[in-house]
LOZA-996674 format. One record per atom (N, C-alpha, C): residue number from 1; residue in one letter; chain; atom name; x, y, z. Coordinates in nm, 2 decimals. Each point is the difference from the previous one (the first is absolute). Layout:
+-----+-----+-------+------+--------+--------+--------+
|   n | res | chain | atom |      x |      y |      z |
+-----+-----+-------+------+--------+--------+--------+
| NUM |   A |     A |   CA |      X |      Y |      Z |
...
+-----+-----+-------+------+--------+--------+--------+
This chain:
+-----+-----+-------+------+--------+--------+--------+
|   n | res | chain | atom |      x |      y |      z |
+-----+-----+-------+------+--------+--------+--------+
|   1 |   M |     A |    N |  -1.33 |   0.63 |  -1.13 |
|   1 |   M |     A |   CA |   0.12 |  -0.01 |   0.08 |
|   1 |   M |     A |    C |   0.08 |   0.13 |  -0.01 |
|   2 |   D |     A |    N |   0.01 |   0.06 |  -0.12 |
|   2 |   D |     A |   CA |   0.08 |   0.12 |  -0.02 |
|   2 |   D |     A |    C |  -0.06 |   0.11 |   0.09 |
|   3 |   E |     A |    N |  -0.13 |   0.01 |   0.01 |
|   3 |   E |     A |   CA |  -0.06 |   0.10 |   0.08 |
|   3 |   E |     A |    C |   0.03 |  -0.02 |   0.15 |
|   4 |   L |     A |    N |   0.01 |  -0.12 |   0.04 |
|   4 |   L |     A |   CA |   0.03 |  -0.03 |   0.14 |
|   4 |   L |     A |    C |   0.14 |   0.04 |   0.03 |
|   5 |   I |     A |    N |   0.09 |  -0.02 |  -0.09 |
|   5 |   I |     A |   CA |   0.14 |   0.03 |   0.02 |
|   5 |   I |     A |    C |   0.02 |   0.16 |   0.00 |
|   6 |   K |     A |    N |  -0.08 |   0.07 |  -0.08 |
|   6 |   K |     A |   CA |   0.01 |   0.14 |   0.00 |
|   6 |   K |     A |    C |  -0.05 |   0.06 |   0.14 |
|   7 |   K |     A |    N |  -0.09 |  -0.07 |   0.06 |
|   7 |   K |     A |   CA |  -0.05 |   0.05 |   0.13 |
|   7 |   K |     A |    C |   0.08 |  -0.04 |   0.12 |
|   8 |   A |     A |    N |   0.09 |  -0.10 |  -0.02 |
|   8 |   A |     A |   CA |   0.08 |  -0.05 |   0.11 |
|   8 |   A |     A |    C |   0.12 |   0.09 |   0.03 |
|   9 |   D |     A |    N |   0.03 |   0.00 |   0.12 |
|   9 |   D |     A |   CA |   0.12 |   0.07 |   0.04 |
|   9 |   D |     A |    C |   0.11 |  -0.10 |   0.01 |
|  10 |   I |     A |    N |   0.08 |  -0.02 |  -0.11 |
|  10 |   I |     A |   CA |   0.10 |  -0.10 |  -0.01 |
|  10 |   I |     A |    C |   0.10 |   0.01 |   0.11 |
|  11 |   N |     A |    N |   0.04 |   0.12 |   0.03 |
|  11 |   N |     A |   CA |   0.11 |   0.02 |   0.10 |
|  11 |   N |     A |    C |  -0.05 |  -0.04 |   0.14 |
|  12 |   E |     A |    N |  -0.13 |   0.03 |   0.02 |
|  12 |   E |     A |   CA |  -0.06 |  -0.04 |   0.13 |
|  12 |   E |     A |    C |  -0.01 |  -0.16 |   0.01 |
|  13 |   I |     A |    N |  -0.04 |  -0.06 |  -0.11 |
|  13 |   I |     A |   CA |  -0.01 |  -0.15 |   0.00 |
|  13 |   I |     A |    C |   0.14 |  -0.06 |   0.02 |
|  14 |   A |     A |    N |   0.10 |   0.06 |  -0.06 |
|  14 |   A |     A |   CA |   0.14 |  -0.05 |   0.01 |
|  14 |   A |     A |    C |   0.05 |   0.02 |   0.14 |
|  15 |   K |     A |    N |  -0.03 |   0.11 |   0.06 |
|  15 |   K |     A |   CA |   0.05 |   0.03 |   0.14 |
|  15 |   K |     A |    C |  -0.06 |  -0.09 |   0.10 |
|  16 |   K |     A |    N |  -0.14 |  -0.01 |  -0.01 |
|  16 |   K |     A |   CA |  -0.07 |  -0.09 |   0.10 |
|  16 |   K |     A |    C |   0.04 |  -0.14 |  -0.02 |
|  17 |   G |     A |    N |   0.00 |  -0.05 |  -0.13 |
|  17 |   G |     A |   CA |   0.03 |  -0.13 |  -0.03 |
|  17 |   G |     A |    C |   0.14 |  -0.05 |   0.05 |
|  18 |   S |     A |    N |   0.09 |   0.09 |  -0.03 |
|  18 |   S |     A |   CA |   0.14 |  -0.03 |   0.05 |
|  18 |   S |     A |    C |   0.01 |  -0.01 |   0.15 |
|  19 |   A |     A |    N |  -0.07 |   0.09 |   0.07 |
|  19 |   A |     A |   CA |   0.00 |  -0.01 |   0.15 |
|  19 |   A |     A |    C |  -0.07 |  -0.13 |   0.05 |
|  20 |   I |     A |    N |  -0.10 |  -0.04 |  -0.07 |
|  20 |   I |     A |   CA |  -0.07 |  -0.12 |   0.04 |
|  20 |   I |     A |    C |   0.09 |  -0.12 |  -0.02 |
|  21 |   Y |     A |    N |   0.07 |   0.00 |  -0.12 |
|  21 |   Y |     A |   CA |   0.09 |  -0.11 |  -0.03 |
|  21 |   Y |     A |    C |   0.11 |  -0.01 |   0.10 |
|  22 |   E |     A |    N |   0.06 |   0.12 |   0.04 |
|  22 |   E |     A |   CA |   0.11 |   0.00 |   0.10 |
|  22 |   E |     A |    C |  -0.05 |  -0.07 |   0.13 |
|  23 |   K |     A |    N |  -0.12 |   0.02 |   0.04 |
|  23 |   K |     A |   CA |  -0.06 |  -0.06 |   0.12 |
|  23 |   K |     A |    C |  -0.01 |  -0.15 |  -0.01 |
|  24 |   I |     A |    N |  -0.03 |  -0.05 |  -0.11 |
|  24 |   I |     A |   CA |  -0.04 |  -0.14 |  -0.01 |
|  24 |   I |     A |    C |   0.10 |  -0.09 |  -0.08 |
|  25 |   K |     A |    N |   0.10 |   0.06 |  -0.05 |
|  25 |   K |     A |   CA |   0.09 |  -0.07 |  -0.09 |
|  25 |   K |     A |    C |   0.07 |  -0.12 |   0.07 |
|  26 |   T |     A |    N |   0.02 |   0.00 |   0.13 |
|  26 |   T |     A |   CA |   0.07 |  -0.11 |   0.06 |
|  26 |   T |     A |    C |  -0.09 |  -0.13 |   0.00 |
|  27 |   Q |     A |    N |  -0.13 |   0.02 |  -0.02 |
|  27 |   Q |     A |   CA |  -0.09 |  -0.11 |  -0.01 |
|  27 |   Q |     A |    C |   0.01 |  -0.07 |  -0.13 |
|  28 |   Y |     A |    N |   0.06 |   0.06 |  -0.10 |
|  28 |   Y |     A |   CA |   0.01 |  -0.05 |  -0.14 |
|  28 |   Y |     A |    C |   0.14 |  -0.03 |  -0.04 |
|  29 |   E |     A |    N |   0.10 |   0.07 |   0.05 |
|  29 |   E |     A |   CA |   0.14 |  -0.02 |  -0.03 |
|  29 |   E |     A |    C |   0.06 |  -0.09 |   0.10 |
|  30 |   P |     A |    N |   0.08 |  -0.10 |  -0.04 |
|  30 |   P |     A |   CA |   0.04 |  -0.04 |  -0.13 |
|  30 |   P |     A |    C |  -0.08 |  -0.10 |  -0.07 |
|  31 |   K |     A |    N |  -0.10 |  -0.06 |   0.08 |
|  31 |   K |     A |   CA |  -0.07 |  -0.12 |  -0.06 |
|  31 |   K |     A |    C |  -0.08 |   0.02 |  -0.13 |
|  32 |   E |     A |    N |  -0.04 |   0.13 |  -0.02 |
|  32 |   E |     A |   CA |  -0.08 |   0.03 |  -0.12 |
|  32 |   E |     A |    C |   0.08 |   0.08 |  -0.10 |
|  33 |   L |     A |    N |   0.13 |   0.00 |   0.01 |
|  33 |   L |     A |   CA |   0.09 |   0.08 |  -0.08 |
|  33 |   L |     A |    C |  -0.03 |  -0.01 |  -0.15 |
|  34 |   G |     A |    N |  -0.02 |   0.12 |  -0.06 |
|  34 |   G |     A |   CA |  -0.02 |   0.00 |  -0.15 |
|  34 |   G |     A |    C |  -0.15 |   0.00 |  -0.03 |
|  35 |   K |     A |    N |  -0.09 |  -0.03 |   0.09 |
|  35 |   K |     A |   CA |  -0.14 |   0.01 |  -0.03 |
|  35 |   K |     A |    C |  -0.04 |   0.14 |   0.02 |
|  36 |   F |     A |    N |  -0.13 |   0.03 |  -0.02 |
|  36 |   F |     A |   CA |  -0.05 |   0.13 |   0.00 |
|  36 |   F |     A |    C |  -0.12 |   0.02 |   0.10 |
|  37 |   L |     A |    N |   0.00 |   0.12 |   0.05 |
|  37 |   L |     A |   CA |  -0.12 |   0.04 |   0.09 |
|  37 |   L |     A |    C |  -0.07 |   0.11 |  -0.06 |
|  38 |   A |     A |    N |  -0.13 |   0.00 |   0.00 |
|  38 |   A |     A |   CA |  -0.09 |   0.11 |  -0.04 |
|  38 |   A |     A |    C |  -0.05 |   0.04 |   0.14 |
|  39 |   I |     A |    N |   0.02 |   0.13 |   0.03 |
|  39 |   I |     A |   CA |  -0.04 |   0.05 |   0.13 |
|  39 |   I |     A |    C |  -0.11 |   0.10 |  -0.01 |
|  40 |   D |     A |    N |  -0.12 |  -0.02 |   0.07 |
|  40 |   D |     A |   CA |  -0.10 |   0.10 |   0.00 |
|  40 |   D |     A |    C |   0.04 |   0.10 |   0.11 |
|  41 |   I |     A |    N |   0.03 |   0.12 |  -0.04 |
|  41 |   I |     A |   CA |   0.05 |   0.10 |   0.10 |
|  41 |   I |     A |    C |  -0.11 |   0.05 |   0.10 |
|  42 |   D |     A |    N |  -0.13 |  -0.02 |  -0.04 |
|  42 |   D |     A |   CA |  -0.10 |   0.04 |   0.10 |
|  42 |   D |     A |    C |  -0.03 |  -0.10 |   0.11 |
|  43 |   T |     A |    N |   0.00 |  -0.13 |  -0.04 |
|  43 |   T |     A |   CA |  -0.03 |  -0.10 |   0.10 |
|  43 |   T |     A |    C |   0.13 |  -0.07 |   0.05 |
|  44 |   E |     A |    N |   0.11 |   0.02 |  -0.07 |
|  44 |   E |     A |   CA |   0.13 |  -0.07 |   0.02 |
|  44 |   E |     A |    C |  -0.01 |  -0.15 |  -0.02 |
|  45 |   K |     A |    N |  -0.10 |  -0.05 |  -0.08 |
|  45 |   K |     A |   CA |  -0.02 |  -0.14 |  -0.04 |
|  45 |   K |     A |    C |   0.11 |  -0.03 |  -0.10 |
|  46 |   I |     A |    N |   0.06 |  -0.12 |   0.01 |
|  46 |   I |     A |   CA |   0.11 |  -0.04 |  -0.09 |
|  46 |   I |     A |    C |  -0.05 |  -0.11 |  -0.09 |
|  47 |   Y |     A |    N |   0.04 |   0.00 |  -0.13 |
|  47 |   Y |     A |   CA |  -0.03 |  -0.10 |  -0.09 |
|  47 |   Y |     A |    C |   0.13 |  -0.05 |  -0.06 |
|  48 |   L |     A |    N |   0.03 |  -0.13 |   0.01 |
|  48 |   L |     A |   CA |   0.13 |  -0.06 |  -0.04 |
|  48 |   L |     A |    C |  -0.02 |  -0.07 |  -0.13 |
|  49 |   G |     A |    N |   0.09 |   0.01 |  -0.09 |
|  49 |   G |     A |   CA |   0.00 |  -0.07 |  -0.13 |
|  49 |   G |     A |    C |   0.14 |  -0.03 |  -0.05 |
|  50 |   N |     A |    N |   0.01 |  -0.10 |  -0.09 |
|  50 |   N |     A |   CA |   0.12 |  -0.03 |  -0.06 |
|  50 |   N |     A |    C |   0.05 |   0.11 |  -0.10 |
|  51 |   S |     A |    N |  -0.09 |   0.08 |  -0.05 |
|  51 |   S |     A |   CA |   0.03 |   0.11 |  -0.09 |
|  51 |   S |     A |    C |  -0.08 |   0.12 |   0.05 |
|  52 |   S |     A |    N |   0.03 |   0.12 |  -0.05 |
|  52 |   S |     A |   CA |  -0.07 |   0.12 |   0.04 |
|  52 |   S |     A |    C |  -0.14 |  -0.01 |  -0.05 |
|  53 |   A |     A |    N |  -0.02 |  -0.06 |  -0.12 |
|  53 |   A |     A |   CA |  -0.13 |  -0.02 |  -0.06 |
|  53 |   A |     A |    C |  -0.09 |  -0.08 |   0.08 |
|  54 |   V |     A |    N |   0.05 |  -0.11 |   0.06 |
|  54 |   V |     A |   CA |  -0.08 |  -0.09 |   0.08 |
|  54 |   V |     A |    C |  -0.04 |   0.07 |   0.13 |
|  55 |   A |     A |    N |   0.10 |   0.07 |   0.06 |
|  55 |   A |     A |   CA |  -0.03 |   0.07 |   0.13 |
|  55 |   A |     A |    C |  -0.11 |   0.10 |  -0.02 |
|  56 |   V |     A |    N |   0.01 |   0.08 |  -0.11 |
|  56 |   V |     A |   CA |  -0.10 |   0.10 |  -0.02 |
|  56 |   V |     A |    C |  -0.13 |  -0.06 |  -0.04 |
|  57 |   E |     A |    N |   0.00 |  -0.11 |  -0.07 |
|  57 |   E |     A |   CA |  -0.13 |  -0.06 |  -0.04 |
|  57 |   E |     A |    C |  -0.07 |  -0.05 |   0.13 |
|  58 |   K |     A |    N |   0.07 |  -0.06 |   0.09 |
|  58 |   K |     A |   CA |  -0.06 |  -0.04 |   0.13 |
|  58 |   K |     A |    C |  -0.06 |   0.12 |   0.07 |
|  59 |   A |     A |    N |   0.08 |   0.11 |   0.00 |
|  59 |   A |     A |   CA |  -0.05 |   0.12 |   0.07 |
|  59 |   A |     A |    C |  -0.13 |   0.06 |  -0.06 |
|  60 |   R |     A |    N |   0.00 |   0.00 |  -0.14 |
|  60 |   R |     A |   CA |  -0.11 |   0.05 |  -0.07 |
|  60 |   R |     A |    C |  -0.13 |  -0.08 |   0.01 |
|  61 |   Q |     A |    N |   0.02 |  -0.13 |   0.03 |
|  61 |   Q |     A |   CA |  -0.12 |  -0.08 |   0.02 |
|  61 |   Q |     A |    C |  -0.08 |   0.05 |   0.12 |
|  62 |   E |     A |    N |   0.07 |   0.05 |   0.10 |
|  62 |   E |     A |   CA |  -0.07 |   0.05 |   0.12 |
|  62 |   E |     A |    C |  -0.03 |   0.15 |  -0.02 |
|  63 |   N |     A |    N |   0.08 |   0.07 |  -0.08 |
|  63 |   N |     A |   CA |  -0.01 |   0.15 |  -0.01 |
|  63 |   N |     A |    C |   0.02 |   0.04 |  -0.14 |
|  64 |   P |     A |    N |  -0.10 |  -0.03 |  -0.09 |
|  64 |   P |     A |   CA |   0.01 |   0.04 |  -0.14 |
|  64 |   P |     A |    C |   0.01 |   0.15 |  -0.01 |
|  65 |   G |     A |    N |   0.09 |   0.05 |  -0.09 |
|  65 |   G |     A |   CA |   0.01 |   0.14 |  -0.03 |
|  65 |   G |     A |    C |   0.09 |   0.07 |   0.10 |
|  66 |   K |     A |    N |   0.07 |  -0.07 |   0.08 |
|  66 |   K |     A |   CA |   0.09 |   0.07 |   0.10 |
|  66 |   K |     A |    C |   0.14 |  -0.01 |  -0.05 |
|  67 |   I |     A |    N |   0.08 |   0.09 |   0.04 |
|  67 |   I |     A |   CA |   0.15 |   0.00 |  -0.03 |
|  67 |   I |     A |    C |   0.07 |  -0.05 |   0.13 |
|  68 |   F |     A |    N |   0.10 |  -0.09 |  -0.02 |
|  68 |   F |     A |   CA |   0.07 |  -0.06 |   0.11 |
|  68 |   F |     A |    C |   0.15 |   0.04 |  -0.02 |
|  69 |   Y |     A |    N |   0.07 |  -0.01 |   0.12 |
|  69 |   Y |     A |   CA |   0.14 |   0.02 |   0.00 |
|  69 |   Y |     A |    C |   0.06 |  -0.15 |  -0.02 |
|  70 |   V |     A |    N |   0.09 |  -0.01 |  -0.09 |
|  70 |   V |     A |   CA |   0.05 |  -0.13 |  -0.04 |
|  70 |   V |     A |    C |   0.15 |   0.00 |   0.03 |
|  71 |   V |     A |    N |   0.05 |  -0.11 |   0.06 |
|  71 |   V |     A |   CA |   0.14 |  -0.01 |   0.04 |
|  71 |   V |     A |    C |   0.05 |  -0.14 |  -0.03 |
|  72 |   K |     A |    N |   0.12 |  -0.01 |  -0.05 |
|  72 |   K |     A |   CA |   0.06 |  -0.13 |  -0.01 |
|  72 |   K |     A |    C |   0.08 |  -0.03 |   0.13 |
|  73 |   I |     A |    N |  -0.03 |  -0.11 |   0.06 |
|  73 |   I |     A |   CA |   0.05 |  -0.03 |   0.13 |
|  73 |   I |     A |    C |   0.15 |  -0.03 |   0.00 |
|  74 |   G |     A |    N |   0.07 |   0.08 |   0.08 |
|  74 |   G |     A |   CA |   0.14 |  -0.01 |   0.02 |
|  74 |   G |     A |    C |   0.09 |   0.08 |  -0.10 |
|  75 |   F |     A |    N |  -0.07 |   0.09 |  -0.08 |
|  75 |   F |     A |   CA |   0.07 |   0.08 |  -0.09 |
|  75 |   F |     A |    C |  -0.04 |   0.15 |   0.02 |
|  76 |   D |     A |    N |   0.10 |   0.09 |   0.00 |
|  76 |   D |     A |   CA |  -0.04 |   0.14 |   0.01 |
|  76 |   D |     A |    C |  -0.02 |   0.05 |  -0.14 |
|  77 |   V |     A |    N |  -0.07 |   0.11 |  -0.01 |
|  77 |   V |     A |   CA |  -0.04 |   0.06 |  -0.13 |
|  77 |   V |     A |    C |   0.12 |   0.03 |  -0.08 |
|  78 |   A |     A |    N |   0.10 |   0.07 |   0.06 |
|  78 |   A |     A |   CA |   0.12 |   0.03 |  -0.08 |
|  78 |   A |     A |    C |   0.07 |  -0.12 |  -0.06 |
|  79 |   E |     A |    N |   0.00 |  -0.10 |   0.08 |
|  79 |   E |     A |   CA |   0.06 |  -0.13 |  -0.05 |
|  79 |   E |     A |    C |  -0.08 |  -0.06 |  -0.12 |
|  80 |   M |     A |    N |  -0.13 |   0.01 |   0.01 |
|  80 |   M |     A |   CA |  -0.08 |  -0.05 |  -0.11 |
|  80 |   M |     A |    C |   0.01 |   0.08 |  -0.12 |
|  81 |   I |     A |    N |   0.01 |   0.13 |   0.01 |
|  81 |   I |     A |   CA |   0.02 |   0.09 |  -0.11 |
|  81 |   I |     A |    C |   0.13 |  -0.03 |  -0.07 |
|  82 |   A |     A |    N |   0.11 |  -0.01 |   0.08 |
|  82 |   A |     A |   CA |   0.13 |  -0.02 |  -0.05 |
|  82 |   A |     A |    C |   0.00 |  -0.13 |  -0.08 |
|  83 |   Q |     A |    N |  -0.06 |  -0.11 |   0.06 |
|  83 |   Q |     A |   CA |   0.00 |  -0.13 |  -0.07 |
|  83 |   Q |     A |    C |  -0.08 |   0.01 |  -0.13 |
|  84 |   T |     A |    N |  -0.11 |   0.07 |   0.00 |
|  84 |   T |     A |   CA |  -0.08 |   0.02 |  -0.12 |
|  84 |   T |     A |    C |   0.09 |   0.07 |  -0.11 |
|  85 |   L |     A |    N |   0.07 |   0.10 |   0.04 |
|  85 |   L |     A |   CA |   0.08 |   0.07 |  -0.10 |
|  85 |   L |     A |    C |   0.11 |  -0.08 |  -0.05 |
|  86 |   L |     A |    N |   0.06 |  -0.09 |   0.08 |
|  86 |   L |     A |   CA |   0.11 |  -0.09 |  -0.04 |
|  86 |   L |     A |    C |  -0.06 |  -0.10 |  -0.10 |
|  87 |   N |     A |    N |  -0.12 |  -0.05 |   0.03 |
|  87 |   N |     A |   CA |  -0.06 |  -0.09 |  -0.10 |
|  87 |   N |     A |    C |  -0.03 |   0.06 |  -0.13 |
|  88 |   L |     A |    N |  -0.04 |   0.13 |   0.00 |
|  88 |   L |     A |   CA |  -0.03 |   0.07 |  -0.13 |
|  88 |   L |     A |    C |   0.12 |   0.01 |  -0.08 |
|  89 |   E |     A |    N |   0.12 |   0.02 |   0.06 |
|  89 |   E |     A |   CA |   0.12 |   0.02 |  -0.07 |
|  89 |   E |     A |    C |   0.05 |  -0.12 |  -0.07 |
|  90 |   K |     A |    N |  -0.05 |  -0.12 |   0.04 |
|  90 |   K |     A |   CA |   0.05 |  -0.13 |  -0.06 |
|  90 |   K |     A |    C |  -0.05 |  -0.02 |  -0.14 |
+-----+-----+-------+------+--------+--------+--------+
């Protein structure tokens, strides 16, 4: 997996994944709020899970060895990072 990550263009995955999520998010917000999507940026196929691990596991069953864009439904990245930092300070 480390070799796969080294070969991946993380910025490109983030850019494409974010654009795909923006197009489809109304299909998942608000009814799936707090769940996770793993997005295949090549096929735009979506995998839904109650956790990021579950979403990615579903995606990897069909595409082993691939890297996916993962997003928490209804939360933007800055908000998630801020919440994580607040939790670390407790």
